[in-house]
GUSE-20521 format. One record per atom (N, C-alpha, C): residue in three letters; x, y, z. Coordinates in pm, whole numbers, plus 50000, padded with zeros to 5 digits. Example, Ala and Ser with C-alpha at 12.3 -4.5 7.8 and 13.67 -1.06 7.14 Angstrom:
ALA513194943150780;ALA512304955050780;ALA513204967050780;SER512854977550708;SER513674989450714;SER512905000350787;
END
This chain:
MET132220650898365;MET133820646098266;MET133300633598148;LYS132190626698152;LYS131270618598021;LYS131270626597928;GLU130700640097984;GLU130050649297867;GLU131530651597755;ASP132180653697842;ASP133640662897768;ASP134260647797649;THR134270635197745;THR134600624997685;THR133610622697545;VAL132130624097553;VAL131640621697473;VAL131980629297355;LEU131910641897371;LEU132360656097276;LEU133770656597213;LYS134600647197266;LYS136010643197211;LYS135540634597134;GLN135270626397180;GLN135060614397035;GLN134350617496932;GLU133160623396931;GLU132670629596836;GLU133320640396758;LYS134400650896806;LYS134760655696726;LYS136060648496646;ASN136450640096698;ASN137340625996660;ASN136930621296534;LYS135530616196586;LYS134890611096435;LYS134730617696308;TYR134220627696349;TYR134050642396273;TYR135440644496180;LYS136580645996306;LYS137800648396201;LYS138350637396096;ARG137900622196134;ARG138520611496031;ARG137480608995966;ALA136380611395932;ALA135240615495846;ALA135400625895722;ASN135800637295762;ASN135450648695628;ASN136700653495638;LEU137820656295717;LEU138700661795680;LEU139900654795599;LEU140490662095510;LEU141810650795420;LEU142920653895479;PRO143180646595414;PRO144780642395510;PRO145050654395478;GLU146410655595637;GLU146780671295620;GLU147800674395508;SER148780670095435;SER149810668395303;SER148610674195220;GLY147580666495195;GLY146460672295052;GLY145770680195066;ASN145450683195172;ASN144710697595259;ASN145430711795205;LYS146820703095241;LYS147510717495230;LYS148230720395060;LYS148010711394968;LYS148690716294908;LYS147170719294796;MET146480716294869;MET145040722094778;MET144800737894790;SER145150734694922;SER145180751394975;SER146350759894915;VAL147750754894894;VAL148500760894804;VAL148260763594709;PHE147360749994589;PHE147040752694434;PHE145980765394442;LYS144810766194532;LYS143820777894507;LYS144540791494558;GLU145470791594610;GLU146200803894692;GLU146660807694542;TYR147560800994488;TYR148120805994324;TYR146990806494233;VAL145940801594259;VAL145670800894099;VAL144600820294140;LEU144150818894277;LEU143900835594273;LEU144510846394290;LEU145790842494318;LEU146910852794310;LEU147730852094109;THR147020847994085;THR147360848193905;THR145840856893897;LEU144560850293932;LEU143650860493887;LEU144060871593896;GLY144050877894001;GLY144100891994094;GLY145310900293952;SER146660890393958;SER147570898993895;SER146670897993757;LEU146250887693659;LEU145650891293527;LEU144650903793561;LEU143900906893644;LEU142800919193628;LEU143690928793653;ILE144390927293699;ILE145380944793730;ILE145920948793581;ALA146520937293544;ALA147370939593390;ALA145930944093302;LEU144810939493343;LEU143970936193244;LEU143520951893205;GLU143130958193330;GLU142700976493349;GLU144250987093302;VAL144920977393327;VAL145980986893305;VAL146500990293142;HIS146050974793070;HIS146120979692924;HIS145240982192863;LEU143740977692907;LEU142940982792857;LEU142020997092915;PHE142351002392981;PHE142061014193046;PHE143241025693109;GLU144161023493152;GLU145131032393208;GLU146251039593106;ILE146691027793062;ILE147301029492907;ILE146951043192806;PRO145981036692749;PRO145221041492653;PRO144761057092699;ASN144231060092783;ASN143511068392842;ASN145111080492925;GLY145871071492963;GLY146991084792976;GLY146981083793175;PHE146201076293223;PHE146041073993407;PHE147191071293431;THR147721078693546;THR148871079193595;THR148571072993778;ILE147271064293782;ILE146991061093889;ILE147701054293995;GLY149411062594036;GLY150101053094106;GLY150631042294092;GLY151581035194130;GLY152051021894133;GLY152881024693974;VAL153401012593985;VAL154711010093853;VAL153971010693734;SER152201006893704;SER151721013293572;SER151541025593563;GLY151771035493671;GLY151541050093663;GLY152661054793580;LEU153751047193667;LEU155091054793641;LEU156171050393519;GLY155271038393485;GLY155461036893365;GLY154951041893215;ILE153441047493231;ILE152721054793122;ILE153241067793105;ALA153731078793260;ALA154211090493211;ALA155881088093145;LEU156601077993207;LEU157851081093142;LEU157641074592984;GLY156671063392960;GLY156781058592810;GLY156121071592741;LYS155381080192793;LYS154961091192708;LYS155991104692671;ALA156471104992808;ALA157651113192817;ALA158871110092721;LEU159221099792712;LEU160191092492585;LEU159871086992514;ASN158701087792475;ASN157851082592369;ASN158541064792347;PHE158151063292462;PHE158821044492446;PHE157101036792497;ASN157251022192467;ASN156501017192465;ASN156141012192637;PRO154861015292705;PRO154961014692802;PRO154971002892850;ALA154270993192788;ALA154310981392855;ALA155440978392914;ASN156650982992808;ASN157960973892833;ASN158500983692952;PHE158390992493004;PHE159331000993099;PHE158550997893224;ILE157190992793209;ILE156300987693305;ILE157080973593374;ILE157510963593300;ILE157920953093286;ILE159280951693328;ILE160250964493249;ILE161510967993340;ILE161710973593505;LEU160050983593507;LEU160750988193625;LEU160310979393708;ASN159550968293703;ASN158890960193804;ASN160250949093820;VAL160540944693733;VAL161650938693751;VAL162910947693827;ALA163240960993811;ALA164150964393850;ALA164230964494019;LEU162690972694062;LEU162050972994161;LEU162380955294240;LEU161930945894213;LEU162320933794247;LEU163920938094291;ILE164440936794209;ILE166170935994310;ILE166320944294367;ILE166070956194369;ILE166290964994496;ILE165260960094611;GLY164110955094621;GLY163510949694697;GLY164280939994786;PHE164860930794714;PHE165860914894764;PHE167230926994815;ILE167650936594772;ILE168660943494802;ILE168800945594916;PHE167550955494959;PHE167030961295105;PHE165830955695194;LEU165390945795134;LEU164460941795223;LEU164560928595273;GLY165500920195171;GLY165580903895180;GLY164570892095190;ARG164030890295309;ARG162720880195309;ARG161420888695280;LEU161460897995305;LEU160050912595309;LEU159830905795189;CYS160550907295047;CYS160510905594922;CYS160030892894894;GLY159080886094906;GLY158920872494955;GLY158500864094777;VAL158300849794771;VAL157670843994667;VAL156950849094615;ARG155190849994731;ARG154100854294644;ARG154640866694554;THR155430877194592;THR155120890894549;THR156120889294419;VAL157390879094449;VAL158280876594306;VAL157000872894203;TYR155950861794254;TYR155400856594144;TYR154060867694106;CYS153510874094148;CYS152630881994178;CYS153060894394048;SER154350901994083;SER155060906694060;SER155490905393834;LEU156230892593820;LEU156230885993718;LEU155640880693642;ALA153880874993696;ALA152730869593634;ALA152620885093544;TYR152100896293674;TYR151500908893575;TYR152520914693520;SER153800913493524;SER154760918693437;SER154200908893239;GLY154500900493285;GLY154350886093170;GLY152810894493069;PHE151820892393176;PHE150700895993130;PHE150300909893056;ILE150860915593096;ILE150860929793005;ILE151490926692926;LYS152750918592885;LYS153580919692764;LYS152730911792669;LEU152220902992747;LEU151240892392639;LEU149950896092620;LEU149170903492688;LEU148530913792615;LEU148400924392478;ASP149970935192528;ASP150400941592424;ASP150310936892291;LEU150750924092333;LEU151050914392192;LEU149810912292104;ILE148910903192174;ILE147590898092144;ILE146980905292105;MET146520917492147;MET145340929092156;MET146080941792191;PRO146610945792093;PRO147260958192133;PRO146200971192113;ILE146190980692184;ILE144960997192234;ILE145901005392236;ARG145911012392153;ARG146331023792136;ARG145361037592175;GLU144461037292175;GLU143001048192207;GLU142231042192295;PRO141701050292392;PRO140631047492463;PRO139121041392419;LEU139261033992483;LEU137551022792453;LEU136121033192426;THR136031043992501;THR134671053092522;THR135721066592498;ASP134311075492478;ASP134871086692490;ASP134501097592602;GLU134641087592734;GLU134501090492889;GLU135311084892945;PRO136161097092986;PRO137291096593054;PRO136761088393224;LEU135681094893301;LEU135241090793370;LEU134531079793393;LEU134141073093299;LEU133551061193297;LEU134621048993289;GLU135561048893259;GLU136861044793216;GLU137431045093343;LEU137551052293442;LEU138131055493555;LEU137611047793645;CYS136581047293635;CYS135341037393696;CYS135721025993704;CYS135711019593591;CYS136241008293516;CYS138001003093583;VAL138831011893622;VAL139661008893610;VAL140191006893786;ILE139521014793901;ILE139281017793983;ILE138611001994044;ILE137811001393989;ILE137240984594034;ILE137540971394039;ILE137990971793896;ILE138810959993871;ILE140510959193971;THR140940972093928;THR142200971194043;THR141600964794154;ALA140720971194240;ALA140510967694348;ALA140010955994357;LEU139770948194283;LEU139290936294293;LEU140670928294306;GLY141200927894166;GLY142660921694162;GLY143930928994286;SER143600939294324;SER144810942594413;SER144310936394612;ALA142990935494594;ALA142150924994717;ALA142630913194724;LEU142690905594595;LEU142740891394576;LEU144270889094657;ILE145000898694587;ILE146660893994646;ILE146880901394768;PHE146680910494771;PHE146710914494974;PHE146030908595041;HIS145490902195010;HIS144330891195087;HIS145390882195125;TYR146440873595028;TYR147440865795102;TYR148080869695139;GLU148340882895159;GLU149840886295230;GLU150840891195106;ALA150390891794972;ALA151520893694887;ALA151240909694848;THR151870912494712;THR151920922494676;THR152160925294531;SER151960931394427;SER151910930294329;SER153430934294269;GLY154280936194342;GLY155550946394337;GLY155690961794328;GLY156020966494231;GLY156430978394213;GLY156640987294296;THR155610994594323;THR155801006794425;THR155561004194608;ASP154700991094609;ASP154460984894711;ASP156010981894787;ILE157010980194663;ILE158530976794736;ILE159170987394792;ILE158921000894733;ILE159211016694730;ILE158801016494875;ALA157721015894919;ALA156751025094989;ALA157161011695142;MET157771002795115;MET158170986295254;MET159480996195278;ILE160600999295153;ILE161601000395188;ILE161821017095294;LEU160531025395231;LEU160411039095322;LEU159901033595446;LYS159071022695501;LYS158691021595584;LYS160061017595698;LYS160911009695636;LYS161971004295692;LYS163071017395733;PHE163461025595659;PHE163831037195680;PHE163461046295745;THR162131054395775;THR161741065095766;THR160701060395881;PRO160191074995973;PRO158971069595991;PRO157361061796003;LEU158161064795853;LEU156141066995800;LEU156101049995779;ASP154301050095824;ASP153851031495794;ASP153671029895644;VAL153671017295646;VAL153401014695518;VAL152461018195416;GLY151331018795480;GLY149741025695403;GLY150011046795386;ILE150561048595450;ILE151431064195411;ILE152031061795325;ALA153461055395320;ALA154201056495225;ALA153631051195075;LEU152651045195086;LEU152321042494926;LEU151741050194931;LEU150301059094984;LEU149971068394919;LEU150811082394922;CYS151841082594951;CYS152851092294915;CYS153661090294784;VAL153701080494763;VAL154581068194623;VAL153731074294554;ASP152381067894535;ASP151221069794414;ASP151011083394360;PHE150611090494516;PHE150751109094527;PHE151441112894413;ALA152591108894429;ALA153821118794384;ALA153981112094218;ILE153741099794195;ILE153411096394034;ILE152171102093955;ALA151141103294035;ALA149661105494017;ALA150471122793964;ILE150971131194020;ILE150811141394036;ILE151871147693865;THR152171136293813;THR153141133593704;THR152431138893590;ALA150951132493601;ALA150481135093511;ALA150231149593442;PHE150101156393529;PHE149851171593491;PHE151041178693396;PHE152061169693422;PHE152981174593318;PHE153531171093227;VAL152881154293188;VAL153501148293060;VAL151871146893042;PHE150621147893100;PHE149521147392985;PHE148751164892970;ASP147611163693032;ASP146861178993052;ASP146101174493186;ILE145191187393221;ILE145111192093344;ILE143841180793396;GLN143181176693285;GLN142061169193283;GLN142241153393376;THR143501154193308;THR144141137693316;THR144831137193411;GLY145261146693507;GLY145991150493599;GLY145061150193741;ILE144011158893682;ILE143001157293834;ILE142471142993825;ILE142021133593758;ILE141721124493745;ILE142411114993822;SER143531113693715;SER144581103393809;SER144761104593980;VAL144821121094004;VAL144681124394162;VAL143831117794233;VAL142441124094179;VAL141211121494225;VAL141391100694269;GLY141581097794109;GLY141781082494105;GLY142361071094233;VAL143761078294283;VAL144121073594401;VAL144051072994464;PHE143601082994593;PHE142221081394680;PHE140691075294663;ILE140251072494572;ILE139321063294559;ILE139291050994561;ARG140361050394431;ARG141341035894434;ARG141671028394536;GLY142341033294647;GLY142771031394803;GLY141701028194917;LEU140581039294883;LEU139641036495033;LEU138561027094970;LEU138741021694809;LEU138051008794749;LEU138410993494818;ILE140150997894747;ILE140420983594804;ILE140730979494952;ASP140650991895024;ASP140450990795213;ASP139270979395212;ALA138020988595149;ALA136720981095106;ALA136280964495125;VAL137320966694982;VAL136830950894947;VAL137680941295050;ILE138860944095059;ILE139250935995156;ILE139000929695292;GLU138530945095299;GLU137500943095455;GLU136370934695423;ASN135840930395309;ASN134640920895303;ASN135000909495225;PHE136340906595185;PHE136870894495150;PHE137100886495300;ASN137640896095415;ASN137870884195534;ASN136750888095600;SER135790889195579;SER134250894195649;SER133830877695741;HIS133920876695839;HIS133070863395879;HIS132210865096044;LYS131330861596004;LYS130390859496155;LYS130850851396327;TYR130350860696396;TYR130550855096523;TYR129590855596594;PHE128880841296613;PHE128380835796686;PHE128260832196823;THR127220840496951;THR127180835097080;THR125870832597086;ILE125800819297096;ILE124140811697084;ILE123950811797259;ILE122850811197313;ILE122610806997398;ILE121350803397418;THR121110789997437;THR120330778397412;THR120200767097530;THR118580761897531;THR119070752097607;THR118490734597535;LYS118940736797370;LYS118970730797343;LYS120300726297227;PRO121730730597318;PRO122460725797252;PRO123490713297191;GLU122880701397204;GLU123310692097123;GLU123050689096972;ALA121620689996934;ALA121660694396816;ALA121890709896728;ILE122690720096760;ILE123300731396755;ILE124790722596691;ARG125570722496818;ARG126610717696787;ARG126790706796706;GLN126180694496688;GLN126250685196555;GLN126340694596454;PHE125290703896416;PHE125060712796296;PHE126060713496279;ILE126950726096365;ILE128130734296342;ILE129380726996309;LEU129160712496349;LEU130540701396329;LEU130320692896199;GLU129160689996202;GLU129350683796084;GLU128520688995962;ASP127580697595961;ASP127200702195838;ASP127970716395793;LEU128430721995884;LEU129460734995877;LEU130920733295878;SER131180723795883;SER132470718095945;SER133020726296015;ARG132690734196081;ARG133370742596135;ARG133720735596317;GLY134380745196430;GLY134340743096567;GLY133690748196645;ALA133790747796784;ALA132990752996845;ALA133290750496982;THR132880760597090;THR133200764097240;THR132080760797286;VAL131970750497389;VAL130590749097478;VAL130600754797576;VAL130190760497645;VAL129910766597813;VAL128910767897869;ASN128620758097967;ASN127970760198073;ASN127740772598169;ALA125930779598149;ALA125770789598196;ALA124230789698272;GLU124070798198365;GLU123220800098460;GLU122470812798435;GLY121370817198396;GLY120640826998337;GLY120270838098494;ALA121140850498472;ALA120880858198608;ALA119770858498687;TYR118520864898581;TYR117490861298649;TYR116440851998682;THR116600841198567;THR115790828598635;THR116530822498684;GLY117810816498660;GLY118330811198754;GLY118400796398655;GLU118370796698562;GLU117570787298449;GLU119270779698399;LYS119580767398385;LYS120710760198323;LYS120360763798210;LYS121480766198102;LYS121640771498010;LYS122890763797925;THR122890764997810;THR124660763697762;THR124370774797619;VAL125950779697669;VAL126220791597564;VAL127310785197443;LEU126980788097324;LEU128010783297199;LEU128660792097118;TYR130090791097162;TYR130660799097034;TYR131520797896916;THR131400803096812;THR131550796796695;THR131730806996610;VAL132580805796503;VAL132780815296395;VAL132500812796232;CYS131960815096150;CYS131570810996015;CYS131700817395929;ARG131920814895788;ARG131540827495694;ARG130330830195648;ARG130020840195565;ARG128300847795593;ARG127810837395544;PHE127810826595407;PHE126820820495379;PHE126420810995470;GLU127150805895540;GLU127580795195614;GLU126490803395753;ALA126520812995785;ALA125740817795849;ALA124660821695834;VAL123940824495729;VAL123070819695698;VAL122070807395723;LYS122960798795700;LYS122520784595777;LYS122200777495904;LEU123110786595938;LEU123450785096125;LEU122440792196182;ARG121880803196098;ARG121150815296200;ARG119340807596189;LYS119130800096041;LYS118070796996027;LYS117780784996103;TYR118710772296124;TYR118960764096153;TYR118690767896372;VAL119250767196393;VAL118790780296556;VAL117650777796608;HIS117070787596451;HIS115820793396528;HIS114510778996452;THR115190770996438;THR114210759796406;THR114490749596515;VAL115600746096551;VAL115480738596664;VAL115320745196793;ASP115600757496851;ASP115170762596934;ASP114290778796910;PRO113470779296877;PRO112550794296839;PRO113270804297000;GLU113730802297101;GLU113340803397237;GLU115390808897265;ALA116240801797134;ALA117470810697183;ALA117740821897184;PHE118720827597218;PHE118960840497218;PHE120450839797135;VAL120390845097063;VAL122080844996923;VAL121870860796910;VAL123740859196929;VAL124510872496907;VAL125110869296806;ILE125020879996689;ILE125680881596625;ILE126380889096542;THR128030890496588;THR128700900296494;THR129620896296419;THR130070910396291;THR131250908296224;THR132500907696250;SER133600906096196;SER134710902996214;SER135630904196105;SER136610909996064;SER137370908395957;SER138910903495996;GLU138890900896142;GLU140260894096210;GLU140170882096266;ILE139950869696222;ILE140390857996269;ILE141160851396273;ILE142210849196337;ILE143240842496334;ILE143320828796414;GLY143490817396327;GLY143280803896429;GLY143040793096255;SER143000775096368;SER142550770296280;SER141450771396185;GLY141700766896070;GLY140410769595960;GLY140520783195939;PHE141090791695905;PHE141350804995910;PHE142120813995866;ARG142320823995896;ARG144050829195891;ARG145260825596021;HIS146460823895954;HIS147740823196037;HIS148750834596010;ILE148970836796153;ILE150020845296140;ILE151720837396079;GLN152270845895956;GLN153660836695929;GLN154620844795999;
END
């Protein structure tokens, strides 16, 4: 009982000394969130302007549909992308209501604005290189990074994501399959609007981009889960609380074979923090038994919250 009281006092002292006021912490979190959403929207707009439009890649999404329609109707693709994004946002609000949330509206409008701005200040009508596969790699990598930043905050850049959510609502398809179907259908148009080479590149790009986006999102969400069995828990617990600014669960245990009294600490931290913790545990207690696992789904205080 006394040990529990001391632990609570240490935690309260730590919180008072290290945590910002709740309102200030929340404001900083929201500011960071929208900075990264803006960066994600800018990255997607850049790859569309620099690589997709000049090469005629129709790798799904509103950008792909806008590029195909722009070529077929001899109209500026950037303007088509803006018109389609706004139209789909309106459709989204009609059919989805709150599912078409504030973040999606923000990202969609930011993406459309960046497309138009880039078209005005840096017009590009020809491919940057004569290597379409190289430019496809640039498209896939930049799109994966931008989309992952946006998806990480449970937002979308609008466009065909809204169509996919509508299909999910009114058909048996889940959102991943629905989005793949929509993007694949758009990629197919490249065969008719451009040529066979562009069509093949677009279809391949749809599948590779989907895989890479999943991989990047998994990497963003990756955390390390520690199970530490030690005879020197106090120093390790203090390091977790004060140096890593993380919480921990402490459990008294007994070795099955030796019967020795030990303590088990459970904690979760980010990858760069995990390196520090692993080294510290080895320094304090070289005999400690440490199990480290990777997880991309950590829900709770200090991590993700279900909204």
